[in-house]
VOKEVO-844519 format. One line per 4 residues: their letters; for each residue x, y, z of N, C-alpha, C. Coordinates in steps of 0.001 Angstrom, whole numbers, plus 500000, padded with zeros to 6 digits. Example, Ala and Ser with C-alpha at 12.3 -4.5 7.8 and 13.67 -1.06 7.14 Angstrom:
% residues 2
as = 513190 494310 507800 512300 495500 507800 513200 496700 507800  512850 497750 507080 513670 498940 507140 512900 500030 507870 .
END
This chain:
% residues 328
xxxx = 400927 808518 575107 401523 808274 573830 400723 807158 572986  400764 807404 571849 400125 806530 570776 400998 806035 569835  400727 805118 569157 401596 804624 567870 401206 805110 566546  402263 805360 565901 402124 805804 564527 402971 805196 563477 .
xxxx = 402813 805172 562319 403640 804611 561344 404097 805630 560300  405278 806031 560298 405872 807072 559511 406833 806676 558421  407062 807401 557468 408185 807330 556558 409025 808479 556672  410354 808328 556503 411302 809503 556589 411938 809812 555357 .
xxxx = 411620 808958 554254 412023 809009 552982 411213 808160 552084  411264 808426 550847 410450 807685 549804 411189 806500 549705  410518 805208 549414 411233 804023 549088 410350 802780 549312  410790 801631 549568 410161 800479 549682 409609 800313 551024 .
xxxx = 408816 799243 551135 408098 798841 552448 408899 799050 553747  410246 798750 553672 411110 798962 554703 411214 800203 555343  410785 801236 554551 410853 802725 555061 409622 803024 556036  408718 801955 556254 407664 802198 557085 408084 801993 558466 .
xxxx = 408095 803007 559412 408523 802805 560802 407507 802975 561941  407447 802102 562715 406446 802257 563894 407080 803132 564956  406545 804110 565309 407055 805165 566197 405842 805500 567284  406197 806437 568083 405181 807104 569140 405066 808457 568970 .
xxxx = 403687 808929 569332 403534 810426 569248 402516 810751 570197  402343 812069 570562 401319 812649 571541 400291 813372 570660  398973 812886 570757 397902 813465 570116 397297 814502 571048  397266 815631 570825 396802 816777 571764 395383 816782 571550 .
xxxx = 394843 817950 572313 393272 818077 572429 392935 818844 571126  391645 818433 570666 391139 818969 569295 391011 820655 569371  391513 821346 568317 391213 822609 568236 389715 822911 567700  389315 824292 567834 387979 824389 567324 387780 823924 566002 .
xxxx = 386664 823319 565725 386236 822659 564331 386876 821286 564472  387613 820797 565192 388151 819483 564913 387569 818355 566003  387787 817132 565833 387481 815987 566398 388687 815175 566638  388796 814659 567961 389770 813675 567977 389005 812255 568029 .
xxxx = 389731 811420 567269 389101 809946 567190 390209 808788 567385  389672 807693 567995 390629 806632 568234 390208 805580 567267  391169 805204 566267 390898 804268 565184 390584 802975 565730  389620 802386 565010 389119 800972 565299 389656 800095 563957 .
xxxx = 389842 800716 562988 390129 800104 561561 390693 801130 560775  391813 800768 559979 392265 801785 559086 392303 801104 557620  391964 801782 556547 391987 801155 555229 393365 801147 554617  393625 800156 553868 394761 800150 552866 394321 800403 551560 .
xxxx = 395067 801159 550699 394809 801432 549533 396103 801556 548644  395966 801335 547367 397075 801461 546379 397605 802902 546392  396771 803793 546490 397469 805153 546649 398386 805398 547793  398344 804515 548809 399413 804523 549959 400642 804127 549260 .
xxxx = 400636 803274 548395 401967 802944 547593 402501 804161 546919  401571 804698 546245 402010 805969 545399 402803 806846 546350  402205 807120 547350 402852 808244 548349 404180 807619 548865  404083 806514 549161 405351 805783 549865 406567 806013 548983 .
xxxx = 406408 805695 547627 407414 805691 546556 407720 807093 546045  406645 808115 546480 406902 809459 545915 406453 809610 544556  405511 808843 544151 405121 809127 542803 404283 810559 542657  403815 811088 543526 403126 812327 543517 404076 813444 543906 .
xxxx = 405465 813207 543945 406429 814258 544116 406776 814139 545593  407648 815087 545963 408318 815078 547308 407042 815472 548258  406991 814742 549364 406141 814982 550525 406995 815430 551709  406381 816303 552729 407144 816793 553744 407433 815625 554637 .
xxxx = 408744 815515 555011 409136 814503 555892 409231 814884 557379  408957 814000 558384 408381 812555 558199 406974 812715 557755  406487 811626 557240 405206 811578 556470 404451 810414 556978  403097 810674 557316 402202 809519 557651 401310 809115 556472 .
xxxx = 401286 807846 556137 400440 807473 555078 399003 807234 555485  398084 806672 554513 396707 806401 554895 395805 807376 554682  394738 807081 553929 393695 807962 553609 392348 807696 554031  392189 806610 554733 390783 806341 555267 390878 805587 556423 .
xxxx = 389831 805746 557429 389915 805147 558544 388476 805096 559448  388377 804421 560423 387101 804275 561200 387517 804430 562508  386747 805207 563460 387013 805230 564777 385989 805947 565499  386092 806146 566840 385263 806520 567865 385641 807974 568257 .
xxxx = 384831 808903 568207 385145 810176 568649 385267 810391 570285  386528 810735 570684 386645 810862 572162 386833 812272 572580  386729 813245 571882 386903 814729 572269 386497 815456 571021  385834 816741 571407 385475 817500 570426 385938 818983 570733 .
xxxx = 386439 819764 569647 386959 821122 569871 385601 821918 569768  385687 823314 570178 384686 824230 570261 384093 824145 568740  382611 824035 568744 381998 824132 567400 381928 823082 566533  382702 822041 567095 382790 820727 566071 381616 820016 565986 .
xxxx = 380693 820053 567015 379377 819263 566867 378371 820092 566214  378748 821265 565705 377617 821948 564851 377753 821888 563499  376688 821678 562903 376616 821758 561332 377126 820519 560702  377346 819394 561426 377874 818198 560672 376897 817042 561361 .
xxxx = 375759 817284 561416 374869 816129 561876 374811 815767 563304  375217 816813 564131 375112 816805 565517 376095 815730 565888  377382 815983 565646 378541 814839 566061 378597 815158 567622  378865 813828 568219 379120 813975 569634 380146 812933 570115 .
xxxx = 380590 813151 571098 381584 812244 571848 381000 810882 571872  381716 809748 571373 381111 808468 571357 380639 807770 570194  380408 808792 569073 379878 808546 567719 380988 807776 566945  380417 806807 566395 381446 805823 565394 381283 806724 564107 .
xxxx = 382690 806996 563552 382635 807901 562370 383633 807377 561422  383512 807571 560264 384374 807157 559070 384732 808526 558288  386017 808212 557541 386527 809411 556707 387272 808823 555664  387316 809492 554457 388159 809090 553369 388737 810356 552690 .
xxxx = 389879 810106 552086 390763 811353 551472 391447 812117 552361  391645 811851 553667 392479 812687 554621 393677 811961 555006  394839 812475 554449 396192 811803 554635 396476 811759 556099  397243 810628 556505 397570 810515 557954 396888 809481 558793 .
xxxx = 396419 808686 558043 395698 807422 558899 396410 806457 559498  397571 806161 559246 398440 805062 559915 398728 805456 561244  397827 805512 562115 398160 805867 563486 396948 805319 564573  397115 805241 565694 396134 804723 566564 395057 805813 566917 .
xxxx = 395420 807031 567015 394507 808231 567070 394959 809389 566344  393871 810298 566159 394283 811463 565344 393190 812433 565392  393629 813726 565081 392766 814900 564974 392269 814925 563632  390875 815204 563433 390355 815517 562061 389386 816653 562093 .
xxxx = 389375 817396 560885 388247 818396 560654 387063 817799 560936  385996 818091 561742 384861 817574 561995 383912 817452 560937  383986 818368 559921 383148 818334 558707 383588 817519 557601  384626 816731 557898 385120 815683 556948 384775 814146 557560 .
xxxx = 383998 814247 558684 383723 812882 559091 382226 812431 558843  381925 811251 558722 380586 810682 558415 380243 809773 559492  379193 810056 559989 378646 809145 561041 378157 807850 560445  378631 806806 560997 378334 805357 560588 376826 804959 561001 .
xxxx = 376073 804349 560173 375010 803569 560614 375380 802314 561530  374548 801979 562395 374904 801006 563396 374990 799558 562759  374560 799341 561609 374398 798115 560813 375574 797991 559798  376541 799078 559780 377677 799044 559035 378857 798723 559744 .
xxxx = 379568 797484 559682 380714 797286 560485 381974 798157 560286  382779 798244 561260 383941 799225 561276 384860 798688 560034  385172 797497 560096 386078 796964 559055 385528 797147 557484  384425 797069 557441 383669 797107 555995 383766 798732 555800 .
xxxx = 383363 799594 556628 383631 800896 556219 384885 801457 556176  386030 800964 556854 387272 801195 556606 387870 800878 555475  387506 799525 555028 388013 799067 553711 387266 799590 552490  386028 800065 552649 385156 800409 551559 384770 801836 551296 .
xxxx = 384902 802673 552256 384463 804178 552057 385082 804897 550859  386473 804751 550968 387242 805463 549866 386761 804915 548457  386735 803615 548439 386507 802924 547184 385117 803204 546813  384073 803206 547858 382750 803326 547469 382488 804826 547041 .
xxxx = 383132 805865 547718 383063 807171 547161 383743 807348 545866  384736 806663 545459 385265 806774 544239 384381 806148 543175  383824 805030 543513 382836 804322 542500 381687 805157 542272  381238 805870 543387 380022 806807 543208 380070 807802 542240 .
xxxx = 381379 808550 542233 381313 809630 541220 381741 808923 539846  382459 807922 539886 382663 807321 538483 381588 806769 537772  380510 806176 538549 379407 805594 537708 378188 806465 537878  378228 807484 538816 376881 808281 538980 377026 809831 538483 .
xxxx = 378334 810131 538392 378406 811685 538120 379334 811914 536927  380604 811325 536828 381645 811473 535920 380856 810916 534598  380653 809789 534641 379943 809024 533572 378688 808290 534198  377469 808762 533787 376349 808098 534511 375996 806726 533858 .
xxxx = 376192 805720 534390 375964 804302 533754 374408 804252 533468  373975 803800 532451 372696 803732 532058 372185 802042 531888  370904 801755 531886 370653 800419 531767 370971 800050 530222  371501 799062 529949 371851 798558 528687 373258 798871 528156 .
xxxx = 374005 799755 529029 375396 800052 528633 376143 798842 528887  377324 798732 528057 378370 797738 528245 379527 798543 528757  380072 798265 529905 381175 799149 530636 382414 798177 530780  383619 798696 530614 384946 797975 530739 385579 798372 532109 .
xxxx = 385824 797447 533077 386463 797727 534388 387801 796979 534168  388913 797794 534209 390177 797167 534545 390309 796720 535885  391307 795772 536061 391431 795385 537458 390216 794992 538426  389262 794451 537700 387989 794123 538074 387894 793346 539381 .
xxxx = 388848 792573 539852 388920 791860 541185 389615 792678 542382  390122 793991 541887 390711 794807 542893 389630 795448 543694  390086 796284 544745 389230 796898 545682 388161 797700 545192  388463 798803 544199 387421 799565 543486 386671 798748 542496 .
xxxx = 387531 797876 541796 387040 797101 540780 385750 796373 541130  385786 795748 542230 384674 794715 542760 383422 795778 542891  383673 796838 543410 382496 797677 543927 382043 798183 542482  382930 798748 541520 382282 799170 540201 381558 798079 539602 .
xxxx = 381973 796758 539555 381245 795730 538979 379941 795730 539458  379813 795545 540913 378584 795494 541609 377586 796731 541279  378150 797800 541373 377413 798948 541183 376748 799203 539794  377779 798931 538744 377470 799003 537273 376279 798093 537061 .
xxxx = 376397 796624 537525 375421 795744 537335 374172 796091 537881  374113 796662 539121 372971 797294 539770 372215 798168 538878  372965 799007 538272 372431 800065 537211 372057 799681 536026  372060 798306 535767 371593 797749 534662 372618 797497 533414 .
xxxx = 373882 797801 533632 374920 797557 532748 375402 796095 532480  375849 795723 531232 376655 794539 531152 378076 794817 531399  378753 794039 532353 380061 794471 532878 381165 793539 532161  382140 794098 531645 383218 793378 531049 384304 793824 531998 .
xxxx = 385114 792899 532494 386144 793159 533359 387453 792442 533138  388596 793197 533127 390005 792458 533034 390586 792094 534236  391009 790927 534217 391778 790380 535441 393091 789556 535023  393907 789332 535964 395225 788653 535750 395284 787269 535796 .
xxxx = 394206 786566 536727 394316 785108 536928 392861 784508 536771  392677 783225 536571 391540 782441 536474 390808 782811 537947  391668 782713 539074 390974 782886 540356 390327 784242 540441  390922 785285 540059 390391 786637 540039 389232 786735 539121 .
xxxx = 389190 785942 538023 388132 785958 537212 386829 785488 537820  386972 784490 538641 385788 783844 539439 385334 784896 540542  386292 785485 541092 385874 786470 542170 385049 787759 541406  385630 788143 540514 384975 789252 539747 383598 788769 539166 .
xxxx = 383414 787592 538684 382154 787003 538255 381226 786949 539251  381573 786651 540559 380832 786579 541720 380304 787965 542263  380864 788972 541725 380591 790437 542042 380065 791192 540981  379398 790450 539921 378580 791120 538960 379243 791299 537693 .
xxxx = 380606 790850 537570 381214 790994 536141 380592 789839 535334  379959 790270 534205 379314 789246 533337 380506 788623 532495  381434 789283 532022 382449 788679 531240 383972 789208 531580  384598 788163 532582 385887 788427 532988 386787 788123 531883 .
xxxx = 387775 788914 531446 388777 788695 530445 390222 788811 531084  390999 787675 530841 392158 787570 531337 393169 788241 530331  394177 788980 531065 395294 789491 530331 396285 788412 529781  396655 788437 528634 397640 787633 528261 397422 786152 527993 .
xxxx = 396098 785878 527767 395741 784402 527590 394924 784429 526232  395310 783628 525406 394500 783462 524194 394311 784830 523365  393117 785095 523167 392827 786359 522297 393357 787615 523109  393891 788580 522314 394052 789776 523094 392766 790405 523677 .
xxxx = 393104 791058 524798 391883 791550 525643 391168 792601 524854  391800 793541 524138 391169 794467 523317 390229 793742 522239  390717 792753 521540 390025 792054 520594 388728 791383 521270  388897 790787 522468 387996 790248 523150 386834 791127 523517 .
xxxx = 387197 792426 524017 386235 793460 524400 385305 793788 523151  386036 793813 522026 385344 794359 520837 384358 793112 520390  384862 791953 520407 384058 790732 520151 382931 790679 521015  382980 791107 522393 381926 790919 523312 380885 792056 522933 .
xxxx = 381261 793258 522313 380326 794133 522113 379953 794176 520636  380130 793094 519811 379879 793058 518564 380573 794098 517667  381778 794454 517945 382667 795446 517399 382299 796834 517494  381496 797114 518348 380886 798525 518682 381929 799075 519640 .
xxxx = 382332 798549 520534 383104 799107 521618 382158 799565 522859  382724 800019 523958 382063 800393 525005 381991 801980 525116  381059 802392 525895 380854 803886 526055 381726 804401 527072  382360 803588 528072 383137 804102 529062 384193 802929 529467 .
xxxx = 385298 803496 529709 386417 802345 530374 386992 803054 531715  386837 802205 532688 387305 802399 534027 388773 801801 534108  389790 802776 534034 391124 802247 533966 391925 802780 535187  392157 801826 536072 393024 802127 537128 394397 801494 537133 .
xxxx = 394741 800857 536003 396065 800444 535755 396991 801270 535240  396611 801933 534164 397384 803173 533624 398255 802603 532462  399693 802809 532512 400422 802674 531495 400323 801350 530634  400108 800253 531158 400035 799062 530561 398580 798797 529757 .
xxxx = 397656 799611 529991 396323 799505 529541 395811 800384 528786  396192 801752 529033 395614 802881 528690 395366 802934 527114  396423 802857 526318 396245 802816 524795 395143 801841 524373  395471 800695 524968 394206 799575 524552 392970 800056 524998 .
xxxx = 392732 800606 526165 391495 801296 526537 390795 802184 525512  391776 803022 525019 391123 803927 523803 390554 803016 522616  391250 801986 522377 390774 801086 521293 389482 800479 521532  389166 800361 522731 387838 799525 523213 386687 800514 523089 .
xxxx = 386992 801754 523001 385872 802762 523190 384948 802893 521667  383757 803223 521953 383008 803420 520609 383148 804983 520457  382638 805348 519452 382721 806836 519159 382018 807780 520277  382680 808816 520668 382251 809723 521727 382391 809170 522964 .
xxxx = 383019 807840 523071 383380 807169 524373 384266 807956 525171  384207 807558 526648 384950 808194 527656 386113 807234 528198  387296 807415 528352 388310 806705 528864 388719 807528 530206  388331 806905 531390 388646 807384 532654 389905 806710 533347 .
xxxx = 390826 807292 533506 392119 806851 534110 392205 807367 535576  391704 806484 536595 391653 807030 537825 392681 806251 538852  393679 805621 538200 394577 805029 539011 395998 804530 537940  397039 804380 538507 398211 804052 537818 398973 802804 538553 .
xxxx = 398436 801753 538521 399065 800644 539224 400205 800266 538472  400222 800365 537233 401474 799955 536329 402385 801025 535910  402093 802244 536394 402938 803438 536089 402066 804483 535335  402648 805726 535269 401868 806717 534726 401655 806581 533243 .
xxxx = 400676 807079 532589 400156 806873 531161 401249 807820 530487  401808 807252 529548 402971 808017 528751 402190 809065 527960  402888 810286 527613 402234 811265 526755 401827 810754 525507  400769 811163 524912 400453 810725 523599 399755 811947 522906 .
xxxx = 399775 812193 521475 399201 813235 520836 397757 813267 520908  396984 814274 521014 395631 814434 521264 395049 814140 519856  395570 814085 518918 395133 813745 517497 394764 812205 517601  395215 811393 518639 394884 810068 518831 393405 809906 519155 .
xxxx = 392698 810955 519617 391366 810957 520028 390468 811335 518830  390932 811814 517863 390215 812643 516799 389186 811810 516021  389760 810653 515586 388916 809900 514720 387627 809403 515308  387493 809186 516563 386298 808736 517271 385716 809747 518170 .
xxxx = 386269 810967 518173 385880 812019 519097 385983 811568 520618  386964 811082 520977 386944 810324 522212 387326 811405 523393  386804 811070 524703 387070 811887 525870 387983 811106 526852  388969 811915 527137 389912 811249 528247 389916 812050 529602 .
xxxx = 389857 811572 530727 389753 812324 531837 390802 811711 532909  391422 812382 533723 392187 811906 535042 391639 812538 536128  390716 811905 536778 390078 812613 537922 390659 812218 539208  390249 812855 540348 390686 812485 541503 389602 812671 542498 .
xxxx = 389370 811757 543488 388328 811862 544438 388098 813251 545197  389193 813864 545695 389092 814916 546462 388261 816146 545800  388293 816251 544545 387470 817376 543974 386065 817033 543854  385842 815679 544019 384372 815468 543830 383728 815340 545120 .
xxxx = 384430 815438 546162 383774 815408 547640 384314 816528 548536  384892 817633 547759 385321 818833 548472 384121 819483 549268  383071 819517 548503 381817 820130 549140 381298 819125 550262  380861 819596 551316 380218 818936 552342 379048 817968 551806 .
xxxx = 378214 818861 551068 376994 818259 550680 377161 817120 549659  378218 817256 548774 378629 816198 547878 379053 814901 548763  379896 815278 549768 380390 813992 550505 379265 813374 551208  378359 813914 551679 377300 813239 552610 376478 812418 551350 .
xxxx = 376058 813132 550312 375324 812499 549371 375949 811130 548889  377194 811472 548543 377898 810143 547992 377980 808972 548915  378238 809378 550375 378510 808523 551492 377246 807766 551597  376078 808531 551629 374645 807944 551959 374314 806994 550898 .
xxxx = 374664 807201 549692 374242 806343 548563 375010 805049 548618  376306 805310 548853 377139 803876 549000 376723 803252 550105  376820 803741 551289 376375 803015 552508 374949 802347 552353  374039 803048 551663 372562 802438 551625 372823 801262 550771 .
xxxx = 373537 801281 549757 373679 800124 548976 374394 798861 549713  375418 799202 550586 376026 798197 551478 374884 797642 552302  374161 798631 552995 373119 798198 553904 372156 797395 553281  371713 797455 552109 370908 796930 551344 371289 795549 550831 .
xxxx = 372607 795209 550892 372988 794027 550277 373373 794006 548883  373280 795228 548316 373518 795361 546844 374965 795400 546673  375786 795930 547520 377196 795975 547288 377873 795248 548545  378709 794301 548217 379379 793622 549286 380853 794207 549298 .
xxxx = 381289 794473 550403 382811 794766 550631 383537 793719 551434  384192 792881 550767 384809 791611 551405 386328 792166 551840  386378 792005 553218 387687 792290 553880 388640 790992 553833  389434 791058 552807 390294 789879 552639 391345 789573 553745 .
xxxx = 391960 790683 554215 393114 790312 555171 392946 791552 556138  393230 791221 557461 393409 792214 558544 394883 792135 559196  395701 793285 559143 396926 793252 559546 397068 794037 560685  397861 793661 561825 398118 794689 562891 398891 795676 562359 .
xxxx = 398794 797004 562920 399403 798297 562535 400801 797874 562414  401534 797258 563346 402741 796844 563353 403311 796101 562229  402386 795467 561494 402742 794548 560176 402383 795350 559036  402404 796575 558957 402107 797234 557681 402837 797111 556632 .
xxxx = 404344 796799 556858 405155 796602 555846 404748 795265 554905  404357 794345 555763 404028 793116 555179 402721 793296 554226  401881 794142 554777 400639 794463 553928 400947 795132 552835  402041 795978 552743 402343 796713 551487 402931 795799 550501 .
xxxx = 403700 794859 550903 404387 793962 550068 403283 793148 549328  402174 792717 550101 401084 792004 549534 400378 792787 548344  400049 794104 548831 399109 794850 548073 400136 795338 546844  401442 795621 546940 402202 796109 545870 402471 795089 544770 .
xxxx = 402571 793778 545373 402637 792649 544391 401491 792418 543927  400336 792903 543860 399037 792665 543176 398729 791128 543644  399060 790720 544691 398749 789304 545040 397347 789276 545794  396561 790395 545905 395472 790488 546869 394190 790637 545885 .
xxxx = 393130 790235 546400 391833 790444 545804 390980 791061 546950  390068 791933 546667 389246 792458 547634 390043 793620 548414  389698 793730 549747 390044 794848 550642 391030 794439 551781  391846 795132 552191 392675 794891 553348 392675 796053 554334 .
xxxx = 392670 795726 555457 392620 796788 556510 393796 796601 557542  394050 797644 558404 395084 797721 559478 394108 797689 560661  394633 797049 561781 393903 797163 562991 394874 797800 564092  394584 798776 564603 395590 799415 565665 395605 798636 566895 .
END
């Protein structure tokens, strides 16, 4: 028997229950892995509270992890880079990570380079894959661009700042505290802007860009920031809402976009890595930047699996910077 954390209904952190389960043998095309580290993400809270609608109960949260393959089903080692028992692997975007061991489709697993630590991969892969499609595919950041990153000291925000800076952009980032401003600055954010202090943050972004605005806004906050994000865009700019930490963006008339011919999109990672080739290319690009020291993934806190409720309270209270992981 192995341990698993389930919810039996949507609600607060108290709904996270540590239980036991039997993990069977892998079916054809599957691999069984023993987790060594499990990533924590704000999307876990969305699922816990039911923001995406009703989930089938009982439900296991968690969308990324790292582990060691201890069994392979028939054909599972074919066509996925020679996957073998004993391989260190990582995955992102597969629900059900809050457990000691699990079965996974082998073609969703990425073999880890020896010089990438388990905790770094568990904390960073989902955020890295997200950042890759945001700065390299959905909007291709160019040298000389000025980009706006909301929640710049958060898990994805810190990677976005570093990656955009590496691509030659000037990075403007919004943060909630002076401490987070310094953390963002240390990770490539040229101009940290504090919410609610002094000049309005929209005015500050426009001042920093000489009134022109930015070509792209990366907005993971949602309701509290999105209308302001539109005001920060230059003509033909793109507002990307990839998260809703403050709640869903409220409906607004499309005519709001007319004057500056603005583009608005609400993407999700799953569609960008559904193809195995896209997954491999994105993972390779991110992991190579980590290995080269271009992108740092700082694991701020490690929680035992049994203390997952405390981890959720920290994450939901937005009292964290960087990344957090669970250790089985």
